[in-house]
py3Dmol code that shows the C-alpha trace and the ligand (Angstrom):
import py3Dmol

protein = """\
ATOM      1  CA  UNK A   1       0.000   0.000   0.000  1.00  0.00           C
ATOM      2  CA  UNK A   2       1.261   3.459  -0.923  1.00  0.00           C
ATOM      3  CA  UNK A   3       2.361   5.867   1.794  1.00  0.00           C
ATOM      4  CA  UNK A   4       0.021   8.744   2.595  1.00  0.00           C
ATOM      5  CA  UNK A   5       1.072  11.831   0.629  1.00  0.00           C
ATOM      6  CA  UNK A   6       1.380  14.600   3.160  1.00  0.00           C
ATOM      7  CA  UNK A   7       1.848  18.374   2.916  1.00  0.00           C
ATOM      8  CA  UNK A   8       3.187  20.382   5.855  1.00  0.00           C
ATOM      9  CA  UNK A   9       1.979  23.988   6.152  1.00  0.00           C
ATOM     10  CA  UNK A  10       4.335  26.376   7.957  1.00  0.00           C
ATOM     11  CA  UNK A  11       4.789  30.073   8.735  1.00  0.00           C
ATOM     12  CA  UNK A  12       7.985  30.392  10.738  1.00  0.00           C
ATOM     13  CA  UNK A  13      11.046  28.657  12.095  1.00  0.00           C
ATOM     14  CA  UNK A  14       9.873  25.137  11.447  1.00  0.00           C
ATOM     15  CA  UNK A  15      11.259  23.169  14.392  1.00  0.00           C
ATOM     16  CA  UNK A  16       8.176  20.951  14.311  1.00  0.00           C
ATOM     17  CA  UNK A  17       8.668  20.477  10.576  1.00  0.00           C
ATOM     18  CA  UNK A  18      12.279  19.456  11.343  1.00  0.00           C
ATOM     19  CA  UNK A  19      11.093  16.895  13.904  1.00  0.00           C
ATOM     20  CA  UNK A  20       8.711  15.457  11.282  1.00  0.00           C
ATOM     21  CA  UNK A  21      11.379  15.336   8.556  1.00  0.00           C
ATOM     22  CA  UNK A  22      13.833  13.711  11.002  1.00  0.00           C
ATOM     23  CA  UNK A  23      11.188  11.152  12.016  1.00  0.00           C
ATOM     24  CA  UNK A  24      10.600  10.223   8.387  1.00  0.00           C
ATOM     25  CA  UNK A  25      14.317   9.901   7.728  1.00  0.00           C
ATOM     26  CA  UNK A  26      14.962   7.781  10.840  1.00  0.00           C
ATOM     27  CA  UNK A  27      12.035   5.461  10.132  1.00  0.00           C
ATOM     28  CA  UNK A  28       9.751   6.620  12.961  1.00  0.00           C
ATOM     29  CA  UNK A  29       7.276   7.802  10.333  1.00  0.00           C
ATOM     30  CA  UNK A  30       6.630   4.970   7.882  1.00  0.00           C
ATOM     31  CA  UNK A  31       3.010   5.527   6.851  1.00  0.00           C
ATOM     32  CA  UNK A  32       3.368   9.083   5.499  1.00  0.00           C
ATOM     33  CA  UNK A  33       5.690  10.714   3.010  1.00  0.00           C
ATOM     34  CA  UNK A  34       6.253  14.458   3.209  1.00  0.00           C
ATOM     35  CA  UNK A  35       5.658  15.479  -0.411  1.00  0.00           C
ATOM     36  CA  UNK A  36       5.625  19.279  -0.013  1.00  0.00           C
ATOM     37  CA  UNK A  37       6.136  22.066   2.493  1.00  0.00           C
ATOM     38  CA  UNK A  38       3.899  25.090   1.886  1.00  0.00           C
ATOM     39  CA  UNK A  39       4.417  28.462   3.547  1.00  0.00           C
ATOM     40  CA  UNK A  40       2.226  31.562   3.636  1.00  0.00           C
ATOM     41  CA  UNK A  41       5.437  33.668   3.909  1.00  0.00           C
ATOM     42  CA  UNK A  42       8.459  33.543   1.577  1.00  0.00           C
ATOM     43  CA  UNK A  43      10.802  34.430   4.497  1.00  0.00           C
ATOM     44  CA  UNK A  44       9.855  31.425   6.637  1.00  0.00           C
ATOM     45  CA  UNK A  45      13.020  29.562   7.667  1.00  0.00           C
ATOM     46  CA  UNK A  46      10.978  26.356   7.502  1.00  0.00           C
ATOM     47  CA  UNK A  47      11.246  26.581   3.689  1.00  0.00           C
ATOM     48  CA  UNK A  48      15.052  26.296   3.944  1.00  0.00           C
ATOM     49  CA  UNK A  49      14.656  23.224   6.156  1.00  0.00           C
ATOM     50  CA  UNK A  50      12.470  21.642   3.464  1.00  0.00           C
ATOM     51  CA  UNK A  51      15.023  22.403   0.735  1.00  0.00           C
ATOM     52  CA  UNK A  52      17.836  20.989   2.874  1.00  0.00           C
ATOM     53  CA  UNK A  53      15.837  17.787   3.245  1.00  0.00           C
ATOM     54  CA  UNK A  54      15.173  17.617  -0.498  1.00  0.00           C
ATOM     55  CA  UNK A  55      11.444  18.278  -0.101  1.00  0.00           C
ATOM     56  CA  UNK A  56       9.601  20.628  -2.450  1.00  0.00           C
ATOM     57  CA  UNK A  57       9.159  24.063  -0.847  1.00  0.00           C
ATOM     58  CA  UNK A  58       6.276  26.238  -2.032  1.00  0.00           C
ATOM     59  CA  UNK A  59       5.233  29.774  -1.059  1.00  0.00           C
ATOM     60  CA  UNK A  60       1.672  31.003  -1.413  1.00  0.00           C
ATOM     61  CA  UNK A  61       1.804  34.590  -0.074  1.00  0.00           C
ATOM     62  CA  UNK A  62      -1.237  35.073   2.151  1.00  0.00           C
ATOM     63  CA  UNK A  63      -0.731  38.796   2.813  1.00  0.00           C
ATOM     64  CA  UNK A  64      -0.597  39.700  -0.869  1.00  0.00           C
ATOM     65  CA  UNK A  65      -3.396  37.365  -1.953  1.00  0.00           C
ATOM     66  CA  UNK A  66      -5.918  37.552   0.886  1.00  0.00           C
ATOM     67  CA  UNK A  67      -7.559  34.505   2.391  1.00  0.00           C
ATOM     68  CA  UNK A  68      -9.904  33.365  -0.377  1.00  0.00           C
ATOM     69  CA  UNK A  69      -7.293  33.556  -3.161  1.00  0.00           C
ATOM     70  CA  UNK A  70      -4.700  31.994  -0.821  1.00  0.00           C
ATOM     71  CA  UNK A  71      -7.046  29.081  -0.162  1.00  0.00           C
ATOM     72  CA  UNK A  72      -7.924  28.736  -3.864  1.00  0.00           C
ATOM     73  CA  UNK A  73      -4.232  28.419  -4.743  1.00  0.00           C
ATOM     74  CA  UNK A  74      -3.619  26.131  -1.766  1.00  0.00           C
ATOM     75  CA  UNK A  75      -6.377  23.741  -2.874  1.00  0.00           C
ATOM     76  CA  UNK A  76      -4.906  23.657  -6.396  1.00  0.00           C
ATOM     77  CA  UNK A  77      -1.401  22.979  -5.029  1.00  0.00           C
ATOM     78  CA  UNK A  78      -2.722  20.149  -2.840  1.00  0.00           C
ATOM     79  CA  UNK A  79      -4.753  18.619  -5.688  1.00  0.00           C
ATOM     80  CA  UNK A  80      -1.887  18.823  -8.182  1.00  0.00           C
ATOM     81  CA  UNK A  81       0.317  16.850  -5.784  1.00  0.00           C
ATOM     82  CA  UNK A  82      -2.323  14.312  -4.734  1.00  0.00           C
ATOM     83  CA  UNK A  83      -2.062  15.326  -1.075  1.00  0.00           C
ATOM     84  CA  UNK A  84      -4.145  13.178   1.298  1.00  0.00           C
ATOM     85  CA  UNK A  85      -3.069  14.549   4.691  1.00  0.00           C
ATOM     86  CA  UNK A  86      -2.362  18.181   5.665  1.00  0.00           C
ATOM     87  CA  UNK A  87      -0.202  18.942   8.686  1.00  0.00           C
ATOM     88  CA  UNK A  88      -0.184  22.438  10.225  1.00  0.00           C
ATOM     89  CA  UNK A  89       3.219  22.828  11.899  1.00  0.00           C
ATOM     90  CA  UNK A  90       3.437  26.365  13.244  1.00  0.00           C
ATOM     91  CA  UNK A  91       1.038  27.599  10.544  1.00  0.00           C
ATOM     92  CA  UNK A  92      -0.243  30.919  11.861  1.00  0.00           C
ATOM     93  CA  UNK A  93      -3.334  31.456   9.680  1.00  0.00           C
ATOM     94  CA  UNK A  94      -6.876  30.365  10.389  1.00  0.00           C
ATOM     95  CA  UNK A  95      -8.381  28.333   7.564  1.00  0.00           C
ATOM     96  CA  UNK A  96     -11.990  29.007   6.530  1.00  0.00           C
ATOM     97  CA  UNK A  97     -14.865  26.595   7.146  1.00  0.00           C
ATOM     98  CA  UNK A  98     -15.091  26.189   3.368  1.00  0.00           C
ATOM     99  CA  UNK A  99     -11.507  24.904   3.341  1.00  0.00           C
ATOM    100  CA  UNK A 100     -11.660  22.710   6.444  1.00  0.00           C
ATOM    101  CA  UNK A 101     -14.939  21.069   5.338  1.00  0.00           C
ATOM    102  CA  UNK A 102     -13.132  19.732   2.241  1.00  0.00           C
ATOM    103  CA  UNK A 103     -10.719  17.732   4.412  1.00  0.00           C
ATOM    104  CA  UNK A 104     -12.632  16.180   7.339  1.00  0.00           C
ATOM    105  CA  UNK A 105     -10.168  14.400   9.689  1.00  0.00           C
ATOM    106  CA  UNK A 106      -7.443  15.015   7.126  1.00  0.00           C
ATOM    107  CA  UNK A 107      -5.903  18.161   8.685  1.00  0.00           C
ATOM    108  CA  UNK A 108      -3.756  17.902  11.827  1.00  0.00           C
ATOM    109  CA  UNK A 109      -2.559  20.836  13.929  1.00  0.00           C
ATOM    110  CA  UNK A 110      -0.222  21.153  16.881  1.00  0.00           C
ATOM    111  CA  UNK A 111      -1.109  23.652  19.592  1.00  0.00           C
ATOM    112  CA  UNK A 112       1.297  24.524  22.429  1.00  0.00           C
ATOM    113  CA  UNK A 113      -1.072  24.050  25.392  1.00  0.00           C
ATOM    114  CA  UNK A 114      -3.395  21.428  26.815  1.00  0.00           C
ATOM    115  CA  UNK A 115      -6.618  22.186  24.906  1.00  0.00           C
ATOM    116  CA  UNK A 116      -9.200  23.424  26.027  1.00  0.00           C
ATOM    117  CA  UNK A 117      -6.892  25.773  27.975  1.00  0.00           C
ATOM    118  CA  UNK A 118      -5.233  28.773  26.285  1.00  0.00           C
ATOM    119  CA  UNK A 119      -6.499  28.094  22.775  1.00  0.00           C
ATOM    120  CA  UNK A 120      -8.724  29.544  20.064  1.00  0.00           C
ATOM    121  CA  UNK A 121      -8.386  32.703  18.004  1.00  0.00           C
ATOM    122  CA  UNK A 122      -5.538  34.976  19.177  1.00  0.00           C
ATOM    123  CA  UNK A 123      -3.700  32.198  21.030  1.00  0.00           C
ATOM    124  CA  UNK A 124      -0.607  31.295  19.062  1.00  0.00           C
ATOM    125  CA  UNK A 125       3.138  30.978  19.601  1.00  0.00           C
ATOM    126  CA  UNK A 126       4.571  32.766  22.643  1.00  0.00           C
ATOM    127  CA  UNK A 127       1.172  34.305  23.489  1.00  0.00           C
ATOM    128  CA  UNK A 128      -0.035  30.870  24.576  1.00  0.00           C
ATOM    129  CA  UNK A 129       2.855  30.421  27.020  1.00  0.00           C
ATOM    130  CA  UNK A 130       2.501  33.993  28.321  1.00  0.00           C
ATOM    131  CA  UNK A 131      -1.188  33.314  29.036  1.00  0.00           C
ATOM    132  CA  UNK A 132      -0.380  30.087  30.884  1.00  0.00           C
ATOM    133  CA  UNK A 133       2.235  31.869  33.045  1.00  0.00           C
ATOM    134  CA  UNK A 134      -0.106  34.843  33.692  1.00  0.00           C
ATOM    135  CA  UNK A 135      -2.869  32.487  34.812  1.00  0.00           C
ATOM    136  CA  UNK A 136      -0.480  30.634  37.095  1.00  0.00           C
ATOM    137  CA  UNK A 137      -1.156  27.071  35.978  1.00  0.00           C
ATOM    138  CA  UNK A 138       1.489  24.595  37.120  1.00  0.00           C
ATOM    139  CA  UNK A 139       1.115  22.182  34.206  1.00  0.00           C
ATOM    140  CA  UNK A 140       0.833  22.936  30.500  1.00  0.00           C
ATOM    141  CA  UNK A 141       1.771  20.902  27.419  1.00  0.00           C
ATOM    142  CA  UNK A 142       0.914  20.368  23.792  1.00  0.00           C
ATOM    143  CA  UNK A 143      -2.052  19.013  21.853  1.00  0.00           C
ATOM    144  CA  UNK A 144      -2.354  17.471  18.402  1.00  0.00           C
ATOM    145  CA  UNK A 145      -5.892  17.718  17.044  1.00  0.00           C
ATOM    146  CA  UNK A 146      -7.876  17.470  13.849  1.00  0.00           C
ATOM    147  CA  UNK A 147      -8.778  20.837  12.346  1.00  0.00           C
ATOM    148  CA  UNK A 148     -12.398  21.773  11.780  1.00  0.00           C
ATOM    149  CA  UNK A 149     -14.209  25.110  11.434  1.00  0.00           C
ATOM    150  CA  UNK A 150     -13.679  25.996  15.124  1.00  0.00           C
ATOM    151  CA  UNK A 151     -10.153  27.348  15.838  1.00  0.00           C
ATOM    152  CA  UNK A 152      -8.407  24.663  17.973  1.00  0.00           C
ATOM    153  CA  UNK A 153     -11.819  22.953  18.300  1.00  0.00           C
ATOM    154  CA  UNK A 154     -11.413  19.664  16.410  1.00  0.00           C
ATOM    155  CA  UNK A 155     -11.112  16.174  17.906  1.00  0.00           C
ATOM    156  CA  UNK A 156      -8.007  15.657  20.051  1.00  0.00           C
ATOM    157  CA  UNK A 157      -5.538  13.055  18.756  1.00  0.00           C
ATOM    158  CA  UNK A 158      -2.692  13.314  21.302  1.00  0.00           C
ATOM    159  CA  UNK A 159      -1.617  15.363  24.313  1.00  0.00           C
ATOM    160  CA  UNK A 160       1.431  15.511  26.550  1.00  0.00           C
ATOM    161  CA  UNK A 161       1.798  17.432  29.798  1.00  0.00           C
ATOM    162  CA  UNK A 162       4.830  19.542  30.757  1.00  0.00           C
ATOM    163  CA  UNK A 163       5.501  21.002  34.213  1.00  0.00           C
ATOM    164  CA  UNK A 164       5.944  24.742  34.582  1.00  0.00           C
ATOM    165  CA  UNK A 165       8.959  25.916  36.620  1.00  0.00           C
ATOM    166  CA  UNK A 166       8.747  28.890  39.000  1.00  0.00           C
ATOM    167  CA  UNK A 167      11.423  30.765  37.037  1.00  0.00           C
ATOM    168  CA  UNK A 168       9.949  30.092  33.579  1.00  0.00           C
ATOM    169  CA  UNK A 169       9.638  32.878  31.012  1.00  0.00           C
ATOM    170  CA  UNK A 170       7.397  32.519  27.926  1.00  0.00           C
ATOM    171  CA  UNK A 171      10.570  31.760  25.948  1.00  0.00           C
ATOM    172  CA  UNK A 172      11.936  29.095  28.321  1.00  0.00           C
ATOM    173  CA  UNK A 173       8.513  27.474  28.582  1.00  0.00           C
ATOM    174  CA  UNK A 174       8.053  27.456  24.799  1.00  0.00           C
ATOM    175  CA  UNK A 175      11.399  25.690  24.363  1.00  0.00           C
ATOM    176  CA  UNK A 176      10.609  23.041  27.001  1.00  0.00           C
ATOM    177  CA  UNK A 177       7.104  22.388  25.633  1.00  0.00           C
ATOM    178  CA  UNK A 178       8.602  21.930  22.170  1.00  0.00           C
ATOM    179  CA  UNK A 179      11.388  19.621  23.349  1.00  0.00           C
ATOM    180  CA  UNK A 180       9.401  17.562  25.878  1.00  0.00           C
ATOM    181  CA  UNK A 181       6.062  17.422  24.064  1.00  0.00           C
ATOM    182  CA  UNK A 182       5.627  18.856  20.554  1.00  0.00           C
ATOM    183  CA  UNK A 183       8.576  17.251  18.786  1.00  0.00           C
ATOM    184  CA  UNK A 184       7.605  13.868  20.292  1.00  0.00           C
ATOM    185  CA  UNK A 185       3.821  13.678  19.964  1.00  0.00           C
ATOM    186  CA  UNK A 186       3.481  15.310  16.550  1.00  0.00           C
ATOM    187  CA  UNK A 187       5.483  12.724  14.553  1.00  0.00           C
ATOM    188  CA  UNK A 188       3.788   9.942  16.567  1.00  0.00           C
ATOM    189  CA  UNK A 189       0.322  11.338  15.809  1.00  0.00           C
ATOM    190  CA  UNK A 190       1.138  11.713  12.101  1.00  0.00           C
ATOM    191  CA  UNK A 191       2.325   8.098  11.967  1.00  0.00           C
ATOM    192  CA  UNK A 192      -0.833   6.903  13.689  1.00  0.00           C
ATOM    193  CA  UNK A 193      -3.324   8.962  11.625  1.00  0.00           C
ATOM    194  CA  UNK A 194      -1.515   8.157   8.364  1.00  0.00           C
ATOM    195  CA  UNK A 195      -1.631   4.469   9.337  1.00  0.00           C
ATOM    196  CA  UNK A 196      -5.411   4.650   9.666  1.00  0.00           C
ATOM    197  CA  UNK A 197      -5.733   6.415   6.301  1.00  0.00           C
ATOM    198  CA  UNK A 198      -3.409   3.889   4.682  1.00  0.00           C
ATOM    199  CA  UNK A 199      -5.348   0.894   5.995  1.00  0.00           C
ATOM    200  CA  UNK A 200      -8.650   2.424   4.788  1.00  0.00           C
ATOM    201  CA  UNK A 201      -7.409   2.890   1.197  1.00  0.00           C
TER     202      UNK A 201
END
"""
ligand_1 = """\
18
GAR
C 4.983 25.838 17.969
O 5.141 25.969 19.353
C 3.545 25.480 17.638
O 2.950 24.647 18.586
C 2.908 26.840 17.665
O 3.859 27.706 17.086
C 5.171 27.178 17.264
C 5.815 27.041 15.907
O 7.160 26.686 16.002
N 1.670 26.849 16.967
C 0.642 27.623 17.305
O 0.667 28.411 18.214
C -0.607 27.436 16.443
N -1.750 28.014 17.083
P 7.952 25.984 14.826
O 7.764 26.837 13.572
O 9.372 26.017 15.296
O 7.416 24.583 14.644
"""
view = py3Dmol.view(width=600, height=400)
view.addModel(protein, "pdb")
view.setStyle({"model": 0}, {"cartoon": {"style": "trace"}})
view.addModel(ligand_1, "xyz")
view.setStyle({"model": 1}, {"stick": {}})
view.zoomTo()
view.show()
């Protein structure tokens, strides 16, 4: 059975993308093949990571195009490449209900908190960790979930908890959540979801 053709959508540094590429290379991901990395920003360092790994790197500039034209071009790019699974790895745009309804249980996202805490519109990147520290929670973590029309509202696939330290800053917490949770559970979740898709083909 053919591997599940997967596209990774990125906006920034791409450490989660790197963890996914490394997991494919080392044989921890066997059910999916990363066929393309698509960024909404040409400057995203994640695109360089894709090129270094020999994976096609594509930019569809959201700011210049606006959401509906961005999504139109994105759908074309996904169709042209026969993409079956979409992975949002630090992708900082919200996709419309029209887009998400085309790919039910075929879009995965990673969010840097334990959903339903510190999630939804406006909660992304360091803001999530700042909110957790401001609230004073002692445990946070990361969540992999399917993407539907509700921001961070789709079915949860995997979660991992991370303890907060009394001297944490948003930056130190972000790094620990990435290292102890995100980079571990995201490749595992992709392998598991792609396995289910593969068996159902
Ligand atoms: C990660 O912490 C990811 O969980 C978060 O942005 C960071 C991207 O880092 N995503 C969100 O906040 C989405 N709402 P990366 O580009 O190094 O993977």
